[in-house]
C-alpha positions in Angstrom: -42.5 16.4 69.8 -44.1 19.6 71.0 -47.5 20.4 69.6 -48.8 22.9 72.1 -51.3 25.0 70.2 -50.6 28.2 72.2 -46.8 28.4 71.6 -44.4 28.6 68.6 -40.8 27.5 68.8 -38.1 29.6 67.2 -34.8 27.9 66.3 -31.5 29.0 64.9 -28.4 26.8 64.4 -24.7 27.7 64.6 -22.8 25.0 62.8 -19.0 24.5 63.4 -17.5 22.7 60.4 -13.9 21.6 60.4 -12.2 22.3 57.1 -10.4 19.4 55.5 -7.0 21.0 55.3 -3.7 19.1 56.0 -2.5 21.7 58.4 -4.0 24.2 60.9 -5.3 27.6 60.1 -2.4 29.7 61.3 0.5 27.3 61.5 1.9 24.2 59.8 0.9 21.7 62.4 -1.0 18.6 61.2 -4.7 18.2 61.7 -4.8 14.4 61.5 -7.1 12.6 63.9 -5.9 10.2 66.5 -2.4 11.5 67.1 -0.8 11.2 70.6 -2.0 14.1 72.8 -0.2 17.4 72.3 2.0 15.9 69.5 0.6 18.2 66.8 1.5 21.6 68.4 4.0 24.4 67.9 4.6 27.8 69.4 1.9 29.4 67.3 -1.0 27.1 68.3 0.4 26.9 71.9 0.1 30.7 72.1 3.8 31.2 73.1 4.9 34.9 73.3 6.2 36.2 70.0 4.8 33.5 67.8 2.9 35.0 64.8 0.0 33.5 62.9 0.1 33.0 59.1 -3.2 32.3 57.4 -3.7 29.0 55.6 -4.6 29.6 51.9 -6.4 26.3 51.6 -8.6 27.1 54.5 -9.7 30.3 52.9 -10.5 28.5 49.6 -12.5 25.8 51.3 -14.4 28.4 53.4 -15.2 30.5 50.3 -16.4 27.4 48.4 -18.8 26.5 51.2 -20.1 30.1 51.3 -20.6 30.2 47.5 -22.4 26.9 47.5 -25.1 28.2 49.8 -25.5 31.5 47.9 -23.6 33.8 50.3 -22.0 37.0 49.3 -18.2 36.5 49.8 -16.9 39.7 51.1 -13.9 41.3 49.2 -12.5 42.3 52.7 -13.0 40.5 55.9 -11.2 41.0 59.3 -10.0 38.6 61.9 -10.7 39.4 65.5 -9.7 38.2 69.0 -12.5 36.7 71.0 -11.3 36.9 74.6 -12.2 34.4 77.2 -10.4 32.1 79.6 -10.6 28.3 79.5 -7.9 25.7 80.1 -8.0 24.4 76.5 -7.6 27.9 75.0 -3.8 28.5 75.4 -3.7 32.1 74.2 -6.6 33.2 76.3 -8.4 34.3 73.2 -9.7 32.6 70.0 -8.9 34.1 66.6 -12.3 34.4 64.9 -14.2 37.0 62.8 -16.7 39.4 64.3 -18.2 42.5 62.6 -16.6 41.8 59.2 -17.0 38.1 58.4 -15.9 36.2 55.3 -19.5 35.9 53.9 -23.0 37.1 54.5 -26.5 36.1 53.4 -27.3 33.0 51.6 -29.7 30.2 52.4 -30.0 26.4 52.7 -32.9 24.6 51.0 -34.6 21.8 52.9 -37.4 19.4 51.9 -39.9 18.7 54.6 -43.2 16.8 54.0 -42.8 17.3 50.3 -42.3 21.0 50.5 -39.1 23.0 49.8 -38.2 25.7 52.4 -35.3 28.1 52.3 -33.6 28.7 55.6 -31.9 32.1 55.5 -28.3 32.4 56.7 -26.8 35.4 58.5 -23.1 34.8 58.0 -20.2 32.4 57.6 -17.0 33.2 59.3 -13.6 31.6 59.8 -12.1 30.8 63.1 -9.7 28.4 64.9 -10.8 25.6 67.1 -9.9 25.3 70.8 -8.1 22.3 72.4 -9.9 19.5 74.3 -10.3 19.1 78.0 -10.1 15.4 79.2 -11.9 15.0 82.5 -11.7 12.1 84.9 -8.0 11.5 84.5 -5.9 9.4 86.9 -6.1 10.9 90.3 -9.4 12.6 89.6 -8.0 15.6 87.7 -8.4 16.9 84.2 -5.9 16.9 81.3 -5.7 19.1 78.2 -4.9 18.0 74.6 -4.1 20.9 72.4 -3.9 18.9 69.1 -7.2 20.5 68.0 -6.1 24.1 69.0 -5.8 26.0 65.8 -7.7 23.5 63.6 -9.6 25.5 60.9 -13.3 25.9 61.3 -16.1 27.8 59.6 -19.1 28.8 61.6 -22.3 28.8 59.6 -25.0 30.9 61.4 -28.6 30.6 60.4 -31.4 33.0 61.1 -34.0 32.2 63.8 -36.2 30.8 61.0 -36.8 27.2 61.9 -40.0 26.2 63.8 -39.5 22.5 64.7 -36.9 20.0 65.6 -37.6 18.1 62.4 -36.9 21.2 60.3 -33.7 21.9 62.2 -32.5 18.3 61.6 -33.4 18.5 57.9 -31.5 21.8 57.6 -28.5 20.2 59.3 -28.5 17.2 57.0 -28.8 19.4 53.9 -25.8 21.5 55.1 -23.8 18.4 55.9 -24.5 17.0 52.4 -23.3 20.2 50.9 -20.0 20.5 52.7 -19.2 16.8 52.2 -20.1 17.0 48.5 -17.7 19.9 48.1 -15.1 17.8 50.0 -14.2 20.9 52.1 -15.0 18.8 55.2 -15.3 15.1 56.0 -18.3 16.0 58.1 -17.4 13.4 60.7 -19.8 14.1 63.6 -18.4 11.5 66.0 -15.0 13.2 65.9 -16.5 16.7 66.3 -15.7 17.8 62.7 -19.3 18.8 62.2 -21.2 19.9 65.3 -23.7 22.5 66.1 -25.1 24.8 68.8 -28.9 25.3 68.7 -30.5 28.5 69.9 -34.0 27.7 71.1 -36.8 30.0 72.3 -40.6 30.0 72.4 -43.2 32.6 72.1 -47.0 32.8 72.0 -48.4 32.1 68.5 -49.0 35.4 66.7 -46.2 37.3 68.5 -43.3 38.7 66.5 -41.0 39.5 69.4 -38.4 36.8 70.0 -38.4 35.1 73.4 -35.4 34.5 75.7 -33.1 32.1 73.9 -31.3 29.2 75.4 -28.2 27.8 73.6 -27.8 24.0 73.4 -24.0 23.4 73.1 -21.9 21.0 71.0 -24.6 18.6 69.6 -22.7 16.1 67.5 -25.4 13.8 65.9 -28.6 14.4 64.0 -30.5 12.3 66.5 -29.2 14.3 69.5 -30.0 17.6 67.8 -33.6 16.5 67.3 -34.1 15.1 70.8 -32.3 18.0 72.5 -34.4 20.7 70.7 -37.7 18.8 71.3 -36.9 18.4 75.0 -35.9 22.1 75.3 -39.1 23.3 73.7 -41.2 21.3 76.0 -39.1 22.4 79.1 -39.5 26.1 78.2 -43.3 25.7 77.6 -43.7 23.9 81.0 -41.6 26.6 82.7 -43.7 29.5 81.2 -47.0 27.7 82.0 -45.9 27.4 85.6 -44.9 31.1 85.9 -41.2 30.4 85.8 -39.1 32.9 83.7 -36.8 31.6 81.0 -33.2 32.4 81.8 -30.6 33.1 79.0 -28.4 30.0 79.4 -26.0 27.7 77.8 -27.2 24.1 78.3 -25.7 20.7 77.5 -27.5 17.6 76.2 -27.4 14.8 78.9 -27.7 11.7 76.7 -28.0 9.3 79.6 -31.1 10.9 81.0 -32.4 12.4 77.7 -32.6 16.0 79.0 -30.8 19.3 78.8 -28.8 20.5 81.8 -27.4 23.9 82.7 -23.8 24.6 81.8 -23.5 28.3 82.5 -25.3 31.6 82.0 -25.1 32.7 78.4 -22.5 35.3 77.5 -23.2 38.3 75.3 -21.0 39.4 72.5 -19.6 42.3 74.5 -18.5 39.8 77.2 -15.8 38.6 74.8 -14.3 42.1 74.3 -13.8 41.5 70.6 -11.1 43.6 68.9 -9.3 43.3 65.5 -6.5 40.8 65.5 -3.3 42.9 65.4 -1.1 40.2 64.0 -3.2 39.5 60.8 -3.9 41.9 58.0 -7.4 42.1 56.7 -8.2 39.3 54.3 -8.6 40.7 50.8 -10.1 38.5 48.1 -10.0 39.4 44.4 -13.3 39.5 42.5 -11.8 37.3 39.7 -10.7 34.7 42.2 -14.2 34.5 43.8 -15.8 34.3 40.3 -13.5 31.5 39.3 -14.2 29.6 42.5 -18.0 30.0 41.8 -17.7 28.7 38.3 -15.7 25.6 39.3 -17.8 24.4 42.2 -18.6 20.7 41.9 -22.2 19.4 41.5 -24.2 20.0 44.6 -26.6 17.5 46.2 -29.9 19.0 45.1 -28.6 19.3 41.5 -27.2 15.7 41.7 -30.6 14.4 43.0 -32.4 16.1 40.1 -29.9 14.5 37.6 -30.5 11.1 39.2 -34.2 11.4 38.7 -33.8 12.6 35.1 -31.0 10.3 34.0 -31.7 7.1 35.9 -35.5 7.4 36.4 -35.2 7.1 40.1 -38.0 8.2 42.4 -37.4 11.5 44.2 -37.1 9.8 47.5 -34.4 7.4 46.3 -32.4 10.3 44.7 -32.6 12.2 47.9 -31.1 9.4 50.0 -28.4 8.5 47.5 -27.1 12.1 47.4 -26.7 12.5 51.1 -23.0 12.0 50.6 -20.6 12.1 47.7 -19.3 8.6 48.5 -22.8 7.2 48.4 -23.6 9.0 45.1 -20.4 7.7 43.5 -21.1 4.2 44.7 -24.6 4.2 43.2 -23.5 5.6 39.9 -20.8 3.0 39.5 -23.3 0.2 40.3 -26.0 1.7 38.1 -23.7 2.1 35.1 -22.0 -1.3 35.4 -25.2 -3.3 36.0 -27.4 -1.4 33.5 -30.2 -1.5 36.1 -30.3 1.8 38.1 -33.5 0.9 40.1 -32.1 -2.4 41.2 -28.9 -0.6 42.2 -30.8 1.9 44.2 -32.9 -0.9 45.9 -29.9 -3.0 46.9 -27.9 0.0 48.2 -30.7 1.6 50.2 -32.0 -1.7 51.5 -29.4 -4.4 52.0 -26.1 -2.4 51.9 -27.0 0.6 54.1 -28.9 -1.7 56.4 -25.9 -3.9 57.0 -23.5 -0.9 57.4 -25.9 0.6 59.9 -26.1 -2.7 61.8 -22.3 -3.1 61.9 -21.6 0.6 62.7 -19.5 1.0 59.6 -19.0 3.7 57.0 -19.4 3.0 53.3 -15.7 3.3 52.7 -15.1 0.4 55.1 -17.3 -2.0 53.2 -15.7 -5.0 51.6 -18.4 -5.1 49.0 -17.4 -3.0 46.0 -19.6 -1.4 43.3 -18.3 -4.0 40.9 -19.5 -6.8 43.2 -23.0 -5.4 43.6 -23.2 -4.7 39.9 -22.2 -8.3 39.2 -24.8 -9.6 41.7 -27.6 -7.6 39.9 -26.5 -8.9 36.5 -26.7 -12.5 37.9 -30.3 -11.9 38.9 -31.2 -10.2 35.6 -29.7 -13.1 33.6 -31.7 -15.6 35.7 -28.5 -17.2 36.9 -29.7 -16.9 40.5 -33.1 -16.1 42.0 -33.8 -13.1 44.2 -33.8 -15.3 47.3 -30.4 -16.8 46.4 -29.1 -13.3 45.7 -29.6 -12.3 49.3 -27.5 -15.2 50.5 -24.8 -14.4 48.0 -24.9 -10.7 49.0 -24.4 -11.7 52.7 -21.3 -13.7 51.8 -19.9 -11.1 49.5 -20.5 -8.4 52.1 -18.8 -10.4 54.8 -15.8 -11.7 52.8 -15.3 -9.3 49.8 -15.5 -12.3 47.5 -17.0 -11.7 44.0 -20.6 -12.9 43.7 -20.0 -14.9 40.5 -17.2 -16.8 42.3 -19.5 -17.5 45.3 -22.3 -18.8 43.0 -19.8 -21.0 41.1 -18.1 -22.4 44.2 -21.4 -23.1 46.1 -23.2 -24.5 43.0 -26.0 -21.9 43.4 -27.0 -21.5 39.7 -30.7 -21.7 39.0 -32.1 -24.7 37.2 -33.4 -23.3 34.0 -33.3 -26.5 31.9 -36.9 -27.2 30.9 -36.3 -31.0 30.8 -34.7 -31.1 34.2 -37.5 -29.1 35.8 -40.2 -31.2 34.1 -38.6 -34.3 35.6 -38.7 -32.8 39.1 -42.3 -31.7 38.6 -43.4 -35.2 37.3 -41.8 -36.8 40.4 -43.5 -34.3 42.7 -46.9 -35.0 41.1 -46.5 -38.7 41.1 -45.6 -38.7 44.8 -48.7 -36.6 45.8 -51.8 -38.1 44.0 -54.2 -36.8 46.7 -52.9 -33.2 46.3 -53.3 -33.6 42.5 -56.9 -34.6 42.9 -57.5 -31.7 45.3 -56.1 -29.3 42.6 -58.4 -30.8 40.0 -61.3 -30.4 42.4 -60.7 -26.6 42.5 -58.5 -26.3 45.6 -56.0 -23.8 44.0 -54.1 -23.3 47.3 -52.4 -26.7 46.8 -50.4 -25.2 44.0 -48.0 -23.7 46.5 -47.5 -27.2 48.0 -46.2 -28.5 44.6 -43.9 -25.4 44.2 -42.5 -26.1 47.6 -41.9 -29.8 46.8 -40.0 -29.0 43.6 -38.0 -26.2 45.2 -37.0 -28.7 47.9 -36.0 -31.3 45.4 -33.9 -28.7 43.4 -32.3 -27.4 46.6 -33.9 -24.0 46.0 -32.4 -23.6 42.6 -35.4 -24.0 40.3 -36.1 -20.8 38.4 -39.4 -19.6 40.0 -41.0 -18.2 36.9 -40.2 -21.2 34.7 -41.3 -23.6 37.5 -44.7 -21.9 37.9 -45.3 -22.0 34.1 -44.4 -25.6 33.7 -46.3 -26.7 36.8 -49.5 -25.0 35.5 -49.1 -26.8 32.2 -48.6 -30.2 33.9 -51.6 -29.7 36.2 -53.8 -28.5 33.4 -52.8 -31.3 31.1 
């Protein structure tokens, strides 16, 4: 991380978020992932002569919801424009986007960093269509083009140049991701490119107000890569300036293999795209009453949900923040908390064991065999002293791996705790009788030997003795 005392970094993010519509923004082609190349295309998204675009109403609604959730002013009239450039995966030779009259302006995203809340101002949110995908390294050394993504609906969320560190940029990105996924206007899948960002990075001497020459880092598709790419670029620019090398306005890519940014091309300016209003689409007019209704019916947002988790379930602020990073995780927690009656235990098991296993296995929460009912049942088994915390981890592992209910696992494996006082006393008596030297050591004041007796009884009970009851009975026996 850069900590050069003489320089300040200036960062702005442009986030491209795919909207979760069933069809594309200007035609009826499907947007489903994983289809055969070029199987989800038609004359409109292929850019064939005479094919006319028709705006997708669901895309407009989802875009407006996202804008309202971050406090933007949704404009009553916005205009689509043609962004002209040539690239093999852009079949029309232009991209339908918005330019000088976007869907929404203003707004901000709140982030928490080192215990402080910061508001990152937004400049605009506009709608546009995605391009296709170039597939390099094809058979014979050529490149292929898959146009299934061409015409997929996007919103571009543009922040101001108001972030000052890679950590702040990542926190902003995570907060924005949580918002759009909570609204369910996007699945936010970064591996598939459904939530990706370009980072504009520049440096300047501390105390200066003029912005430095910015470099755009293109198509960053993980929180980790965003952080690493920005940190590298800040350091690279400082080293360049210190050695007398001017910073060039460029677009650069993140080279994951070598952990560096590399030049893609010189950065274009807006006038290079020769924007002009899209002649085949009327201006988008939104009724004030429709916007107001949309605002009133927005679902609970992550920060409000986190505050509710603290107030309702008594969770620490940190736990609430983690559990509200996605709607699915929030719902899973609430289901476990309510069914088990032990919200803190639910939080601990989800944040520790469950998320740890999912991360280890590279799985999403939705792919887990362990259900909220399973985890709630496991917590209740612990709270009722049916199994110990140590046993519970073994039961969790089996339930996670097989999808079998914890109570069935405990019954089938004979894992219930020994809570019968008479049975435990018999085991303790046997352990004491077998170890007279250790008993004398205890009575001579060597308290560490207590753990030896606990271990002997646990071994004899196959780990099923109730620890609290065992400790209490053992102390009574040794003191008698």
